[in-house]
C-alpha positions, 0 to 999 in steps of 0.5 A: 919545600918550606925553608922556615918553621912556622910559629903555628899552622892551622888548616880548616876544610869545609868548616872543620879544623883538620890540622893545628900545630904550634912550634916553640917558643910560640904556644897556643893562647899567645897573641901574635903580631900579624903585621899587614893582615891589619890592612885587610881588616881595615878594608873590611871595616870600610866595606861595612861603613859603605854597607851602612851607607855612611861612605861611598867608594867615590868619596874623596878622602881629603874631604874627611881630613881637612885638619891635615891639608896643607896651605898650598892644597889649592895649588895645581900640583895638589890636584892629585890629592884632591882627586884621591878616592876611597877606592884608590886607597883600597886598591893601593892606587894612590898618588904616592910612590912611597909610604909617606910616613917614611918620608916625614918620620917626625910628622903625624903618620896620617898627616904625612899622607896629605902633606907629601907632594903627589908623584902621579895621578891616583887610580892608575897604578899599584904601589904598596903604601901602608899609609893608605891603610893608616888613613882608612883606619883613621876614617873608620874611627872618625865615622864610627867612633871606634877602632877597626876591630871594635867596630867590626866586633859590633858588625860580625866578629863577635858572632863568628867567634873572634876573640875579645883580646885582639887589638891594633897597636898605636903608631908613634902619634897615638893613632890606630896602626891599621896598616901593620899593627894587628895583634891576634890569635891564629884562631882569629884569622881562622874564624875570619877565613871560614866566614869569608869562604862562606861569603865567596861561596854564597853560603852566608844564609846557610852557615850564618843564619843568625847574621842574615836573619837579624832583627829588621830594626838592627843596623846590621840586619839582613839588608845590610848583610846583602850589601856587605856580602856584595862588597866583600866579594868585590874586595876579594877580586882582582883589581890591580896588577902587581906584576911590576912590583911584587917581590915574590912569585905569589905577590905578582898575582894581583891585588883586590881591596887590601887582599892579595890574589894568589895563583890557583884561585887563592886569596890571602891576607898577608903580613910581613914575615909569614903571617897568612890567611889563605883562602881557596874558596872552591875547595872550602880550604882555609890555611893560617900560618904565623912565622918569623921569616923576616931574616930568611931569604925567600922564606915567605914564598916557601910558606906560600909554596907549601900551601900551593904545592903541598896542602892544596893538591890534597883538597883540589877538586877544580880545574887545575888549569884555572888560576882565576875566574875574575879577570876584567874583560873589555881591553886589548893591546891595540888601545896602547898603540900610538905615540905619547908625550911625557909631561913630567918636569925635569924628566930625562924622557920626552915621550914613548911610543908603542908599536905592534912589536916595539916599545920606544922610549925617547930622550932629548938626544937618543931613543931606546928601542925594545923589541918584544912579542906578546906572551913570549920573549922576542928577537934579541936587541941591544940598548945603550951599554946593554947587549943580549936583551930580550923582551915580552909583553903581557896584557894584565887583567886590570887592562894595563900593558906590562913589558918585561925586559931581560938584560942577559949580557954583562949588564945582567938583570931586568927592566919592568915597564908598565903602561896603564890607560884610564879614561883620558890619562896614561901613566908609564912606570919604569923599574930597573933591577940591575947593578949599574946600567940605565940608572934613569929607568925608575919612576912614574911618568904621566903622559898624553897620547899625541898620535 
């Protein structure tokens, strides 16, 4: 099923390595670029600082980087920057719609996060932003005085067998590339996966007694690891819907604190090109792959399909119909019904409304009407130059409302509509995947309910 040959493949079941492969030119003992796997280690380091009680999830990140704040920071349009918390960065719910250093290639990558004007309120909607991880890695160094991996070596990596050779590369301005710069051995991911499965299964005391029974005078004692364990479990739980942005089927299953959720109860660290640490905690199964699938269309999904359809079934003991047990309760479709005004200056849209089986998007002189059914594609409808269209709505585990529109006529493709409410705020996200039609269907729009 996999259409790309991995550089390496490791499978661990119940703490024992049962398969270990290397494919030339990659060989055992070679460091491998792990790309965005670095993000998960950065999140773990933030969790350790929180467990040391040196940080809080509610801390606003701007307070730690006053040197990068622009002169106009006190202006009203910078309010979203001021509000951004550590949790917003961990869940990729920042106030930015793009990776910020790509907009300012000549500026310090960390600084770019603070000088880029916000696109919307933070804490509302997932958008993958490597800059968020760079900022958090910089925060780890500011508070601990060490790089992410060196700090984590003190906390627990040395004790679990993580190598001394792994490191983060530097960005062009000399900062730790905590977003995509990890160099490590596949075995480093494997021992990390074994540790995380123990955390998720509540076996840390049983399988790592040397950590849990550390001297009470140590910073990293049993009380610390109780707090750290709680954070890690929360980090590997569904927090953000990714259905509107995921490039592959598996990338649409949700996001934690810089961990990706997977179907069938899986969790992963994910690096571009096929670098994966995949956990199936119920089966006590750890899968590590390294690869170069950057040039292979759909190559990374092929690797994940191998894990889900070929490897997992051999060890699966849990309910095959139970994809995840961490959905966030307490929301309903009814809370979205109503009429909303869009406040974005210069927007072609003035507002929208949600009814029982219809989403309406208002422009100054016209209105688009999308007919949908909850969970299934509804009645055929037409919009503007697009005929033969169908839509379905789905409530996401984070409480957002997702509407997928299939364009089935000469204009062929899809529209992705996501609405999320948080406290008094509402955010509308539109994304078009079609060649020419409906060019205005892209972007983030802050809104307020008026009826």
